[in-house]
Each structure stands twice: as C-alpha cells, then as structure tokens.
N, C-alpha and C positions, 0 to 999 in steps of 0.2 A: 259323873256329872257332865252335862252338855249345855253349853252356853251359845246362844245365837246373838251375833252382833250385826245390826242392820247397817248396810252401807248405802249411802246416797251418792249418786254420781252427778257432778256438776261440770260445766264447761271449763276447760283449762284457760285460766286468765292470761297465760303466757302465749297462747296460740295466736298466730297472725290473722285475726278475723275482724272485719269491720262491716257493719250494716250501713250501706250507702243509700238505700231507698226502701220505701215501705214494701213489705212482703207479707203474703198471707200465710206462708209456710217456710220452714227452714230445712234445707237439705242437711240432715244430721251426719251424713257420711263424711262431710268435710269439717265436722266439729269434734275435735278430740275431747274426751272427758277424763276426769280424774276423780278419785274418791274424795268426798268432802272432808276437810281437816278435822271438823268436830267429831266425825265418826271414827277417824283414825285415832284421835285423842281418847275417845271412849274405849276403843279396842286396846290401846296401850295401857290404860288404867286397869282394865279388866285382866290383862295378861300379868300386870304387876301384882294384882291381888290373888290371882290363881296361877301360880307358876306352872311351867311345863310338867305335865304328868298328873297334876291334881284335877284338871278339868279339860275338856275338849272344847276349843273355841272354833265356831263355824261362822265365817263371814258370809252374809247373804245380801244379794242385790237383786231387786225386782224392777229396776228402771227399764223403760222401753229401749233406751240406747245403751244397755248394759254392755260394757266392753270387757272382754276377758283379760286384756292387758291391764286395764285399770284396776280390776279386782285383785290381780296378783300382788299389788302393793299391800293389801291387807295381810297376805301370807308373810310378806317381808317384815311386817310389824308384829308378828306373833300369832296369827291365826293358824290353826292346824289344817283347816279345810276352807274351801271357798265354793259357794253355790250361786249360780245365776239362773233366774227364772225368765224364760222367753215367752213370746206370744202375746204381749200386751202393747198398747199404744200410749203415747204421751197424754192424750185426752182422757183415757181410762184411769191412768195413775194420778191424774190431777185431783181425782176424788179420793180423799184419804180413806173413805170406807171401802173402796175397791182394793186399794193397796193393802189395807188391814186384813181383808178377807183372804187374799192370796197368801200373806205371811202366816195367818192363822192355820191354813192348811199345811203349810210347810213346817210349822212348829209341831203339829200333830204327827207329820210324817217322820221328822227327825227326832221326836220325843225329847224336846229341849226342856230344861228346867228353869232357865233364866233367859230373858231377852233384854238386850242392852241397845240403846239407840242414842244418837246425838240429838239434843233438843232443837237446835237450830241448824241452818245450813250456812254456806259461805256468804249468802246474800242477807244474812241476819233475819230470815223469815222463820216463823215457828213451824215446826213439823208436827202435825197432829196424828201421824200414823201410829205412834206408840200408844197414845191414849185410846184411839179407836181399836187397836189390837187388844188392849186390856179388856175393853168392853166385850169384844167378840169371844175372847177366851174365858172371860169370867175370872180373871186373875187380878190381884192387887196391882196398883200402879203408883209409882213414886217418881216425881219430876224434880228437876233442878238438883240432882245429886252431884256432889263434888268429889266424893270418895266413897268407896264401898269395899268391904272385905268379908270373907266367910266367917260365920259364927256357929256355935253349937254343932261342931263336927260336920259343917257343910249343909246343915238343914235350914239355915236362915242366913240373912245378910245384916251386917251392921253398916248403916248408911249415914253419911254426914251431908247436911244440906246447908247452904248459905241463905240466910234470911235478910230482911231489910235492916238497915242501921247497923250492919256488922254483926248481927246475932248469928248463932250457929244452932243447928238442931241435929240430934243424933236419934236415928230410928232403928228399930230391930224388926225385920220383916221376914216372915216365913216364906219358903219357896213352895210352889212356883211364883214368879214375879216378873213384871215388866218394869224396866228401869230406864229413865231418860236422864242423860247427863245435863249439867248446867250450861253446856254449849261453849265453855271456855276453851279457846284454841291454844292449849299449852304448846310450848315449843317441843316439837317431836324430835327425838334423837335420830340420827341417820342410821338406817338398818345396817347390821353387820354383814360382812361379805358372805358368810355361810347362809344367812337367812335370805339374802338376795339370790343366791344360787338355788335355794329351796323353792323360792317363789317362781323362779324362771323355769324350773323343771316340774313344778306341781301340775297335777291334772285338775282342771276346773270342772266341777260337776254342773251339768245343765239340765234343767227341768222345764217341761212345757205345762200348759194348763191342764192337759189331759192326764199328765202324771200325778197331778194333785187332786184329781177328781173334779175338775171344774170345766164348765162349758162356756163358750163365748157369751151366752146370755147371762151367766152368773157374774161376769165382770163388766157388765154394761154400766156405763157411767150414768148418773142421774141427770147429767147435762147442766148442773148448777153453775159450772164454771167452764168456759171455753175460750181459748186464745183466738181472737178474731183476726188480728194482724200484728205485725211487729214494725214499730216505727223507729227510725234511726234518731239518735240524739241531735239536738240543735247544735249547729256549729258555734264554737266559742269565739267571742270577739277578741281581736288582737289587742294586746296591751301597748300603750304608747307612753311617751314621756309624761303625759298628763297624770298618770297614776302616781308619780313621785311628788306632786304638789300637795300642799295642805288643803284642808277643806275650804278655807276662806279664799285661797288663791284660785282654787278650782272654780268656785262660785263666781269670782270676779272675772275669770276667763270666759265663763259661759255667758254672763251678763253683758260682757263687752264684745261679744261676737267672735270669741276665739282669740288665738294668738295673732298679734299684729306684727307686720314687717317693720323692723327697725330701720330708721333713716340713716343714711351715710353718704359719703362722697369720696371721690378719688381725685387726688391732686397730682397733676402732671406738669412737667416743664423743667427749666433749669434749676439747679440746686438753690441758687439765691432766691429765685422767684417762689419756689416751693416753700422755703423757710419763712419768707415774709408772709405768705398767705396763711401758713399754720399759726404764726404768731398773731396775726390779725384776728384769726378765728378764735384763738384762746382769749385774747383781750375782749372780744365781743361777748363771749360767754362769761366773762368775769373770772376766768380761771388763772389769770396772771395779774400780778400787782402792777400798777402804773408807775414805772420808774421815774416819770417826770414829776410826780407829786411828792417823791421822797426828798427830804431835806439833806 
C-alpha cells in the first residue's frame, strides 16, 4: 500500500524578514521556507495508523519554492520517501486546479492508494487542492478528518470526523480515497536522532513537468487570481501612560485638552524665612488650624 502525503511550504515565521516598502515581487531566494505544521501533523497521524512496514509513505511538495531541506523534515517525521516537483511558478500554483492537475499525474505515476492533506495552512486559509484533486481523479473525498485507521485488511479506512456542537461521526470508506485532516495543529513530538540522520542522508526525488507528461500550456493558470503587489503593514502606535487610565478619565483628558501642567513653586532663603512662608501658605490654603482661635 502506498500513501501520498501532500506538503505545503510556508515562510519561516522565525526568519529575520520585514517588508518596509510596497513591492511588486518578492525575491524568494532570501525567504527560507518550512513545511506547514498541519501537513506534518497529518503525516504523523498517518504514520501512527500505518506503522513502519505496513504502508509506504511518500511526502510530496509541488510548491514553486520547494526547498529540499524543508522537505527533509517530512522524512524525519516518518515519511519513507520525499518527492519534489519543479518547473512551476507561484502564479500557476495559486490556481488550485493547476496544482491538482500536477498532483493527479504524480498519483498515477506513483500508483498511490491514498492521498492525505492538511485542510488549512499556517495562515488559517482553506486549501482546496485536495477537493480539486478528488474531482480530477474521480475518487471519494472526506474532509475534516481527525483520526483514521485501516479496516477490512487494508481495503478501506475507518475515519472519525468532528461535527458542530461536539458531535462525532464515524465513516467507513473504500480505497482509493483523498483525505483532508481537520487542520488541528497537534503538538508534534521532536524527531528521534535516528530519523534525523535518515532525513539528512536521504535522497530527495525531483520530477519536472515533462516527467509527468505535462507541457507548460497544460499548467497555464486561468488568471483568476494574481498578486499585484505586497504592501507592508501599518506602523503600530506607541503606547503611553494614557492607556492605564479608565474610560471616564481618558474622556475627561481628551475633553480638557490633554494633560495639564501642575502648578508649583520653589521657596528659597534662610531657614526661618522658608519656614514662615511655608506656614503662611498652609494657613492660606486652610490646611493648618488657627492656633489663635483655640481656647
């Protein structure tokens, strides 16, 4: 049995990158990528349901900026092989139909029985590639799967789905099948040292469009979506001490023209003169009792 797990590559959120001005394109050679956590979670769940030796797991990436080093992490998490498809652009792969067409050819070439994908990416956007792939292949499609395991001696899958209001649903689906996880980013265990060594030494298979029997005209995007430019985020306003005030105090401060400078004075001179001036000031403000009126 052969299982394909689709890998999406996203920008590494820990890389020191900042967009300071509007740009029409981004130089991707300076943007390190990592495998999306939802896809690694789907891979780990599949490996747990199909232990080593019961099925062959093939991690597949068709992203335009596919990095061999990023795909190696899939092998560290249990994949037996990793495949990278080259020769596409970001504008082409923005069309889920083009991406699904490429994956469908790869499914036929590798003779896969099951395709697993993460439903969302790290930016919480829906990935429609799995649904489009099921349409191209003519296979059944199950979305929002939280758990799956083989049944009937590997001829079908038992799938559990989370529904609204805490309900659960259990499905039995025959193979072949396209499966999309619920996108839950479960805490991934750190890969063991032997698997890290295996990933480091593994040979990553690379395919071009011609290897899959595709021509550039076959993967031409419909042009329905195109990135015109990239705009940097607005600068954040600095927090001041005004943020610690209550709503009524903040409103009074705005209605009164802001914070006012407090009045004050400096008393200088001989100690006796300073003391007498302070006492006179306190008596004037009514802060001291008049000792002459006391009986």
